C-alpha positions as CSV (number, residue, x, y, z in Angstrom):
1,M,38.1,62.1,-5.3
2,K,35.4,60.1,-5.7
3,T,31.7,61.5,-4.7
4,H,28.8,59.6,-3.8
5,E,25.1,59.1,-4.5
6,T,23.3,60.4,-2.2
7,T,19.5,58.0,-1.8
8,T,16.7,59.8,0.8
9,P,16.5,59.8,3.3
10,V,19.6,60.6,4.7
11,R,20.0,59.4,8.7
12,A,22.2,62.6,10.3
13,F,25.0,60.8,13.2
14,D,25.4,64.3,14.8
15,R,25.3,62.9,18.6
16,A,28.0,60.7,21.3
17,Y,26.5,59.0,25.1
18,V,29.4,60.5,27.0
19,N,28.3,60.2,31.1
20,G,25.2,58.3,31.0
21,Q,22.9,60.9,27.9
22,F,23.6,61.4,24.3
23,V,25.2,64.8,23.5
24,T,25.7,66.3,20.8
25,L,29.3,66.9,19.0
26,H,31.6,70.3,18.8
27,G,33.4,68.8,15.5
28,T,33.5,70.3,12.3
29,Q,34.0,67.2,10.0
30,V,31.5,65.0,8.6
31,V,31.8,62.1,6.6
32,D,29.5,60.5,4.8
33,L,28.2,57.0,5.6
34,V,28.3,55.3,2.5
35,N,26.5,52.0,2.3
36,P,28.8,49.7,0.2
37,T,26.6,47.2,-2.1
38,D,25.4,50.3,-3.9
39,N,27.8,53.9,-3.0
40,K,24.8,55.5,-2.2
41,V,25.7,58.0,0.9
42,I,23.2,56.1,3.3
43,G,24.2,58.8,5.8
44,K,26.5,61.5,7.4
45,V,28.5,61.4,10.3
46,T,30.0,64.1,12.5
47,M,33.3,63.2,14.1
48,A,34.5,63.9,17.6
49,G,35.6,66.8,18.3
50,E,38.7,67.6,20.6
51,I,36.2,68.9,23.8
52,D,34.5,65.8,22.3
53,T,37.9,64.0,23.8
54,R,38.2,65.5,27.1
55,K,34.5,65.0,27.6
56,A,34.4,61.9,26.6
57,I,37.9,61.0,28.7
58,G,37.0,62.9,31.5
59,A,32.9,61.0,32.2
60,A,35.2,57.3,31.7
61,K,37.3,58.7,34.8
62,V,34.7,59.4,37.1
63,A,32.7,56.4,35.9
64,F,35.5,53.9,36.2
65,N,36.1,55.2,40.1
66,A,32.9,54.3,40.4
67,F,32.7,51.3,38.9
68,S,35.9,49.4,40.4
69,Q,33.9,49.8,43.5
70,S,30.8,47.7,42.5
71,S,30.6,44.6,43.8
72,K,31.0,41.0,40.9
73,E,27.0,40.4,41.3
74,Y,26.2,43.8,40.2
75,R,29.0,43.7,37.2
76,M,27.9,40.5,36.8
77,E,24.5,41.7,36.0
78,L,25.3,44.2,34.1
79,L,26.8,42.0,31.1
80,Q,23.4,39.8,31.4
81,R,21.4,43.8,30.9
82,L,24.1,43.5,27.5
83,H,23.6,40.5,26.5
84,E,20.2,41.5,26.7
85,A,20.5,43.7,24.9
86,V,21.9,43.1,22.0
87,A,19.8,39.6,22.1
88,K,16.1,42.0,21.5
89,R,17.8,44.4,18.4
90,M,19.2,41.4,16.9
91,D,17.3,42.0,13.8
92,Q,18.3,45.7,13.6
93,L,21.7,45.0,14.0
94,V,22.0,42.7,11.3
95,E,20.9,45.1,9.1
96,A,22.5,48.0,9.7
97,T,25.5,45.7,9.2
98,V,23.9,44.6,6.0
99,V,23.3,47.9,5.0
100,E,25.9,49.9,6.7
101,Y,29.6,47.2,6.3
102,G,28.1,45.4,2.9
103,A,27.9,42.6,5.3
104,P,26.4,38.7,4.0
105,Q,23.3,38.5,5.6
106,D,25.0,34.8,7.3
107,R,28.0,36.8,8.2
108,A,25.7,39.8,9.8
109,K,24.4,37.5,12.0
110,G,26.4,35.4,12.4
111,S,29.4,38.7,14.0
112,N,26.3,39.9,15.6
113,N,25.8,37.2,17.7
114,L,28.5,36.8,18.5
115,A,28.8,40.4,19.9
116,A,25.8,39.4,21.9
117,N,26.4,36.0,23.8
118,I,30.5,37.1,24.5
119,F,28.7,39.8,27.8
120,L,27.7,36.0,28.4
121,H,31.0,34.3,28.2
122,F,32.3,36.8,30.3
123,R,28.9,37.1,33.1
124,K,30.4,33.3,33.2
125,V,33.4,34.0,33.7
126,L,32.9,36.7,36.2
127,E,31.5,34.0,38.7
128,D,35.1,32.1,39.1
129,F,36.6,35.5,38.7
130,D,37.9,36.3,42.0
131,L,38.5,40.6,42.6
132,V,40.5,39.8,45.6
133,R,43.4,38.4,44.9
134,T,46.4,37.1,47.0
135,V,50.3,38.2,45.8
136,G,53.4,38.7,46.8
137,F,54.4,38.2,50.1
138,Q,52.4,35.8,52.2
139,G,53.5,36.3,56.7
140,R,52.6,39.0,58.8
141,A,52.0,41.3,57.9
142,G,54.6,44.3,57.8
143,A,55.2,47.8,58.5
144,G,52.7,49.6,55.6
145,R,51.3,45.8,54.4
146,R,48.6,44.3,54.3
147,G,49.6,40.8,54.8
148,G,50.9,40.2,50.7
149,H,46.4,41.2,50.0
150,I,45.6,43.6,46.9
151,Y,42.7,44.8,46.4
152,A,41.2,44.9,43.5
153,M,40.9,49.1,43.8
154,E,44.6,49.3,45.4
155,F,46.0,47.9,42.5
156,E,43.8,49.4,40.1
157,R,45.0,53.1,41.4
158,R,48.5,51.3,41.0
159,L,48.7,50.7,37.4
160,D,46.5,54.0,36.9
161,R,50.3,55.9,38.5
162,D,52.5,54.2,36.7
């Protein structure tokens, strides 16, 4: 096993964002975060354990049910806010990409700009996207039908069941 020289200070990454808050992980496996340009340890990362994973999955299911009811305007607002948050921290993200991945400065800037701008792209896509779509049957509504309309929420639930 290859050993790595440790630099000071070494950051501890032992929390995850679950259900709207940062929580301490229960995992016991800790791995070194190594700067690939000089092979020095710059952090210690605690890996999530089974308990953490189950909690995150449970929170995601609850969040999905609530989010599936949200309006297109709300979703577009969130995408705008995500873009702004990434753009605001661009210098820090570029620095982290250089240090943690060994990326050249220009590559780090490009990949982080892409990350920020993809939120704007999907905000634009959502502007023209119909969250309610008519599919299949176009005739009169029969027993158990809604005139061929499958609402986004119902469609998502049907996919979840299949």
